[in-house]
C-alpha positions in Angstrom: 5.7 17.0 -27.5 4.2 13.9 -26.1 3.6 15.5 -22.7 1.5 18.4 -24.1 -2.0 17.8 -25.3 -3.7 19.6 -28.1 -6.1 21.4 -26.0 -8.8 24.0 -25.6 -10.0 25.7 -22.4 -13.3 24.6 -20.8 -15.6 26.7 -18.7 -13.9 25.6 -15.5 -10.4 26.2 -16.7 -9.5 22.6 -17.4 -8.3 21.5 -20.8 -9.7 19.2 -23.4 -7.1 16.9 -24.9 -6.8 15.9 -28.5 -7.2 12.2 -29.5 -3.5 11.7 -29.7 -3.0 12.7 -26.1 -5.0 9.8 -24.7 -3.9 7.4 -27.4 -0.3 7.8 -26.0 -1.6 7.0 -22.5 -3.3 3.6 -22.9 -2.9 0.7 -20.5 -3.5 -3.0 -21.6 -7.1 -3.9 -21.1 -8.4 -7.3 -19.8 -5.0 -8.5 -18.6 -6.2 -9.8 -15.1 -9.1 -11.7 -13.6 -10.0 -11.8 -10.0 -7.5 -14.5 -9.1 -4.6 -12.5 -10.4 -6.0 -9.4 -8.7 -6.2 -11.4 -5.4 -2.6 -12.4 -5.9 -1.7 -8.8 -6.5 -3.4 -7.8 -3.3 -1.6 -10.4 -1.3 1.7 -9.6 -3.1 1.4 -5.9 -2.1 1.4 -6.9 1.5 3.2 -10.3 2.0 6.5 -8.7 2.9 4.8 -7.3 6.0 4.6 -10.8 7.3 8.3 -11.4 6.9 9.7 -8.2 8.3 8.8 -4.8 9.7 5.8 -5.7 11.9 8.1 -6.9 14.7 9.4 -3.4 15.5 6.0 -2.9 17.0 7.0 -5.2 19.9 9.4 -2.6 21.0 6.6 0.0 21.1 3.8 -2.0 22.7 5.0 -5.5 23.6 3.1 -8.5 22.4 -0.1 -7.4 24.1 0.0 -3.9 22.7 0.8 -5.2 19.1 -1.9 -7.9 19.4 -4.6 -5.4 20.4 -3.5 -2.9 17.8 -3.4 -5.7 15.2 -7.0 -6.8 15.9 -8.2 -3.1 15.7 -6.3 -2.5 12.5 -7.4 -5.8 10.9 -11.0 -4.7 11.6 -10.3 -1.3 10.1 -8.9 -2.9 6.9 -11.8 -5.3 6.5 -14.2 -2.4 6.8 -12.1 -0.2 4.5 -11.7 -3.0 1.9 -15.5 -3.5 1.8 -16.0 0.2 1.2 -13.3 0.3 -1.5 -14.9 -2.8 -3.2 -18.1 -0.7 -3.6 -16.2 2.4 -4.9 -14.1 0.4 -7.3 -17.2 -1.3 -8.8 -18.8 2.1 -9.4 -15.7 3.9 -10.6 -13.3 1.4 -12.2 -10.2 3.4 -13.4 -6.5 3.3 -12.8 -6.7 6.2 -10.3 -8.1 4.0 -7.5 -8.5 6.1 -4.3 -7.7 9.3 -6.1 -10.6 8.7 -8.5 -13.0 8.0 -5.7 -12.0 11.2 -3.8 -12.1 13.3 -7.0 -15.7 12.4 -7.5 -16.7 13.0 -3.9 -14.4 15.8 -2.7 -13.5 17.7 -5.9 -10.0 18.4 -7.4 -8.4 19.4 -4.1 -9.7 16.3 -2.3 -8.8 14.1 -5.2 -5.2 15.3 -5.5 -4.7 15.2 -1.7 -5.8 11.6 -1.7 -3.7 10.7 -4.7 -0.7 12.4 -3.2 -1.0 10.5 0.1 -1.3 7.2 -1.8 1.7 8.1 -3.9 3.8 9.0 -0.9 2.9 5.6 0.6 3.8 3.7 -2.5 6.9 5.6 -3.3 8.4 5.1 0.2 7.2 1.6 1.0 9.5 -0.1 -1.6 12.4 1.9 -0.1 11.7 0.3 3.4 11.3 -3.1 1.8 14.6 -2.7 0.0 16.4 -2.4 3.3 14.7 -5.6 4.5 15.7 -7.3 1.3 19.3 -6.3 2.1 19.0 -7.8 5.6 17.6 -11.1 4.3 20.3 -11.2 1.5 23.1 -10.7 4.0 21.8 -13.4 6.3 21.8 -15.9 3.3 25.5 -15.1 2.7 25.2 -15.2 -1.1 28.8 -15.2 -2.3 29.7 -13.0 0.6 27.1 -10.4 -0.3 26.5 -7.8 2.4 23.7 -5.3 2.9 24.5 -2.2 0.8 23.3 0.4 -1.7 24.1 -1.8 -4.6 21.6 -4.5 -3.4 18.9 -1.8 -3.3 19.9 -0.6 -6.8 19.9 -4.1 -8.3 16.4 -4.6 -6.9 15.0 -1.4 -8.4 16.7 -2.0 -11.8 15.6 -5.6 -12.2 12.0 -5.2 -11.1 11.3 -1.9 -12.9 12.7 -3.6 -16.0 10.2 -6.4 -15.7 7.4 -4.0 -15.4 8.5 -2.1 -18.5 7.9 -5.4 -20.4 4.2 -5.1 -19.8 1.4 -5.8 -17.3 0.5 -9.3 -18.4 4.0 -10.5 -17.9 4.5 -8.6 -14.6 1.3 -9.9 -13.0 2.1 -13.5 -13.8 5.6 -13.1 -12.3 4.1 -11.4 -9.3 1.6 -14.2 -8.8 4.2 -16.9 -8.9 6.5 -15.1 -6.4 3.6 -14.4 -4.1 2.5 -18.0 -4.2 6.0 -19.1 -3.2 5.9 -16.6 -0.3 2.6 -17.9 1.0 4.0 -21.5 0.9 6.9 -20.2 2.9 4.6 -19.0 5.6 3.0 -22.4 5.8 6.4 -24.0 6.2 7.2 -21.4 8.9 4.0 -22.1 10.8 4.6 -25.9 10.8 8.1 -25.5 12.0 7.3 -22.9 14.7 4.5 -24.8 16.4 6.9 -27.2 18.3 9.0 -24.1 19.4 6.1 -22.2 20.8 6.2 -21.3 24.5 3.5 -19.0 25.9 6.0 -17.5 28.3 8.0 -16.0 25.4 5.0 -13.8 24.5 5.4 -11.7 27.6 9.2 -11.7 28.2 9.5 -7.9 28.0 9.7 -6.5 31.6 6.8 -4.1 32.4 7.8 -0.4 32.6 6.3 2.2 34.9 3.9 3.5 32.2 0.2 3.8 33.0 -1.5 0.4 32.8 1.7 -1.5 32.4 1.7 -5.3 32.9 3.5 -8.3 31.6 0.9 -8.4 28.8 1.2 -4.6 28.1 4.8 -3.8 29.2 4.6 -0.3 27.8 1.1 0.4 29.2 -2.0 1.6 27.4 -0.1 4.1 25.3 1.9 1.2 23.9 -1.2 0.0 22.1 -1.4 3.3 20.2 2.3 3.4 19.5 2.1 -0.1 18.0 -0.6 0.9 15.5 1.8 1.8 12.6 3.5 -1.5 12.8 0.2 -3.4 12.9 -0.7 -1.6 9.7 2.4 -3.1 8.1 0.6 -6.5 8.1 -1.9 -5.0 5.6 -0.3 -1.9 4.1 -1.1 -1.4 0.4 -3.9 -4.0 0.0 -6.0 -1.0 -0.9 -4.0 -0.8 -4.1 -6.0 -3.5 -5.9 -8.4 -1.0 -7.5 -5.4 0.6 -9.3 -5.5 -2.4 -11.7 -9.1 -1.6 -12.7 -8.3 -0.4 -16.2 -6.2 -3.5 -16.8 -8.7 -6.0 -15.4 -11.4 -8.0 -17.2 -14.9 -7.1 -15.9 -13.5 -4.7 -13.3 -16.8 -3.9 -11.7 -17.1 -7.6 -10.8 -13.5 -8.8 -10.5 -11.9 -5.9 -8.5 -14.2 -6.3 -5.5 -13.7 -10.1 -5.5 -10.0 -9.7 -5.7 -9.6 -7.2 -2.9 -11.9 -9.1 -0.5 -10.2 -12.4 -1.2 -6.7 -11.0 -0.6 -7.8 -9.5 2.7 -9.1 -12.9 3.9 -5.7 -14.5 3.2 -3.8 -11.6 4.9 -5.8 -11.7 8.1 -5.0 -15.4 8.5 -1.2 -15.1 7.7 -0.8 -12.0 9.9 -2.3 -13.8 12.9 -0.2 -16.9 12.5 3.1 -14.9 12.1 2.5 -12.6 15.1 1.6 -15.4 17.5 3.9 -18.1 16.4 7.1 -16.2 15.8 6.8 -14.2 19.1 6.1 -17.4 21.0 9.0 -19.2 19.4 11.8 -16.7 20.0 10.4 -14.2 22.5 9.1 -10.6 22.2 12.3 -9.1 23.5 14.7 -10.8 21.1 12.3 -10.4 18.1 11.6 -6.7 18.5 14.8 -5.5 16.7 15.3 -8.3 14.2 15.7 -7.6 10.4 14.5 -11.1 9.6 12.3 -12.2 12.4 10.8 -15.4 11.0 14.3 -16.9 10.4 15.6 -15.9 13.8 12.4 -17.3 15.4 13.2 -20.8 13.9 16.9 -20.6 14.8 19.1 -23.0 12.7 18.0 -25.9 10.6 16.5 -26.8 7.3 13.2 -25.0 8.0 15.0 -21.8 8.9 17.0 -22.0 5.7 13.9 -22.6 3.6 12.0 -19.7 5.3 15.1 -17.4 4.7 15.1 -18.1 1.0 11.3 -17.9 0.7 11.3 -14.8 3.0 13.4 -13.1 0.4 10.8 -14.1 -2.2 8.1 -12.5 0.0 9.9 -9.2 0.2 10.5 -9.3 -3.5 6.8 -10.0 -4.1 5.7 -6.8 -2.2 8.6 -4.8 -3.6 7.6 -5.8 -7.1 3.9 -5.3 -6.6 4.2 -1.9 -5.0 6.3 -0.7 -7.9 3.2 -1.5 -10.0 1.0 0.5 -7.6 3.1 3.6 -7.6 3.4 3.6 -11.4 -0.4 3.4 -11.8 -1.1 6.1 -9.3 1.5 8.4 -10.9 0.1 7.5 -14.3 -3.5 8.4 -13.4 -2.5 11.7 -11.7 -0.3 12.6 -14.7 -2.8 11.7 -17.3 -5.4 14.1 -15.7 -2.8 16.9 -15.4 -2.3 16.9 -11.7 1.4 15.9 -12.2 3.6 16.6 -15.2 1.9 15.0 -18.2 5.0 13.4 -19.5 4.9 10.9 -16.6 1.8 9.2 -18.1 3.1 8.4 -21.6 3.1 4.6 -22.1 5.6 2.5 -24.2 4.9 0.0 -26.9 4.0 -2.6 -24.2 1.4 -0.3 -22.7 3.6 0.3 -19.6 4.0 3.9 -18.2 7.7 4.4 -18.6 8.5 7.5 -16.6 5.8 6.7 -14.0 7.8 3.5 -13.3 11.3 5.2 -13.3 10.9 8.5 -11.6 9.3 7.3 -8.3 11.8 4.4 -8.4 14.7 6.9 -8.3 13.1 8.7 -5.4 12.6 5.4 -3.5 16.2 4.2 -4.2 17.6 7.5 -2.8 15.5 7.0 0.3 16.6 3.4 0.7 20.2 4.6 1.0 19.4 5.8 4.5 19.1 2.2 5.5 16.4 3.2 8.1 13.8 0.6 7.5 11.7 1.4 10.6 11.7 5.1 9.9 10.7 4.6 6.2 8.0 2.2 7.4 6.5 4.9 9.6 6.7 7.5 6.8 4.8 5.1 4.4 2.2 4.4 7.1 1.6 8.1 7.5 0.8 8.5 3.8 -1.4 5.4 3.9 -3.4 6.3 6.9 -4.0 9.8 5.6 -5.3 8.3 2.3 -7.6 6.0 4.3 -9.2 8.9 6.0 -9.9 10.7 2.7 -11.1 7.5 1.0 -13.6 6.6 3.8 -14.9 10.2 3.8 -15.3 9.8 0.0 -17.4 6.7 0.5 -19.6 8.4 3.0 -20.1 11.5 0.9 -21.0 9.5 -2.2 -23.5 7.4 -0.3 -25.2 10.5 1.0 -24.9 12.8 -2.1 -25.3 10.2 -4.9 -27.4 7.4 -3.5 -28.6 6.4 -7.0 -25.1 6.1 -8.5 -24.8 2.6 -10.0 -23.0 0.3 -7.6 -22.6 -3.3 -8.8 -21.3 -4.1 -5.3 -22.6 -2.5 -2.1 -20.7 -2.3 1.2 -22.4 -4.4 4.0 -23.3 -2.0 6.7 -23.0 1.0 4.4 -21.6 4.2 6.0 -21.5 2.6 9.4 -18.8 0.2 8.1 -16.7 2.9 6.5 -17.3 5.3 9.4 -15.6 2.8 11.7 -12.7 2.6 9.3 -12.5 6.4 9.2 -12.3 6.7 13.0 -9.5 4.1 13.3 -7.6 5.7 10.3 -7.6 9.0 12.2 -6.1 7.3 15.2 -3.5 5.7 13.0 -2.4 9.1 11.5 -1.9 10.5 15.0 0.0 7.3 16.1 2.7 7.9 13.5 3.7 11.0 15.4 4.0 9.0 18.6 6.5 6.6 17.0 8.7 9.0 15.1 7.5 12.6 15.1 10.4 13.8 12.9 9.6 11.2 10.2 5.9 12.0 10.3 6.6 15.8 10.1 9.0 15.3 7.1 6.3 13.3 5.3 3.7 15.9 6.1 6.1 18.5 4.7 6.4 16.5 1.4 2.6 16.3 1.3 2.4 20.1 1.7 4.8 20.7 -1.1 2.7 18.6 -3.4 -0.4 20.5 -2.4 1.4 23.8 -3.0 2.3 22.6 -6.5 -1.3 21.8 -7.2 -2.5 25.1 -5.8 -0.1 27.3 -7.7 0.2 25.4 -11.0 -1.4 22.1 -11.9 -5.0 22.9 -10.9 -5.0 25.3 -13.8 -3.8 22.7 -16.2 -6.1 19.7 -15.7 -7.2 17.5 -18.6 -11.0 17.4 -18.8 -11.1 14.4 -21.1 -9.1 12.1 -18.7 -11.3 9.3 -17.4 -11.2 10.5 -13.8 -12.2 14.1 -14.7 -15.0 12.8 -17.0 -16.5 10.8 -14.1 -16.6 14.0 -12.0 -17.9 16.1 -14.9 -20.7 13.6 -15.5 -21.7 13.7 -11.9 -21.7 17.5 -12.0 -23.8 17.6 -15.1 -26.4 15.1 -13.7 -26.6 17.3 -10.5 -27.3 20.4 -12.7 -30.0 18.6 -14.6 -31.7 17.6 -11.3 
């Protein structure tokens, strides 16, 4: 069977796989340079500029979301710098899971990979609901938001990914570029509509510290954190392309840093201009905030069409991310091995399809804001574990080759760690039931690992080999 390696037991209970095992689990090498990787990073996130973030206005008002946004932007910059170092040292398709596996062992590696997988499996479901809202507002042939819109999105874009990474990355790059141009069109059209009074049109409540700038008080800043994360959610997925990149130790760090620069600029423009054009109160519940901010007219129509492209870009890109995370965990035996078998185009077939089915079923709830909070919980938890991994590796393996080194070292990632912990707690403030459900799913994954998969790991998988090499070097010392 393709999912079962020819194996022998190693001293620690892992299995060594025969040559056929890894031969059936090969990705296409050298398919992306740093420009395509930067496009991938922006593509992961660009939908967050077009929809979702505005729900944070209902939690913290403009002031609360602005302060949360500045804090979260700083966290992401620090985290991206840390991940740039880790990806240059450990360039495999596992991304954050690989980093944590080296630093924290199998339990920490699987916990990190699971949190990332939860994020990437749920985020497309949330985006699908926003695609439905934008599609309905365009009135394509009388199309209304519904399950079949979500199904069509999953079928079309999983199908393109099955055709191969080179083709998929090029399509993603073009769609992402269109989405960025749409944000430029929006900014130009929104400037004449901007009114500073609209930023603070939510009446202050009686919460502690409430004011026109912070209508929901100081606690509103904390509650707005998950929605501020939506401006940057999934940019950390760039290292998942390491095995398919050319010169990954050089191009992955460049790609992730470049994408973060673009996203900080676009996020700031969208938050200030759209809120100032329509008003925080009216914008707080919108499914297509940029279009409503512009009202009627040619610019609004253009942004509506391009906004759909932005949502598609992120939807398309995150499908890539969840497939590579699933592939890496499966190849190493943490998840069922059949999920990592690749097709003739070097695309992991079931790693694309199975999480897609889960995401589609979640999208049927139509609860975009709830799904957003669930995805943010998984993301924030993975950020905590990845930043701990960076700090541990800096302390424990100071001589590990690092073609790129994080400016500020552990102080930089330590800051990101503290803010990530705050973000995890904030998801419970927004929707405790959604956060608890996500925590329950995480616990089930960990139980599966504890009772079964940790006894069936594949020692010759790249991520396991990195960890074994580190352990051997430590024994020699």
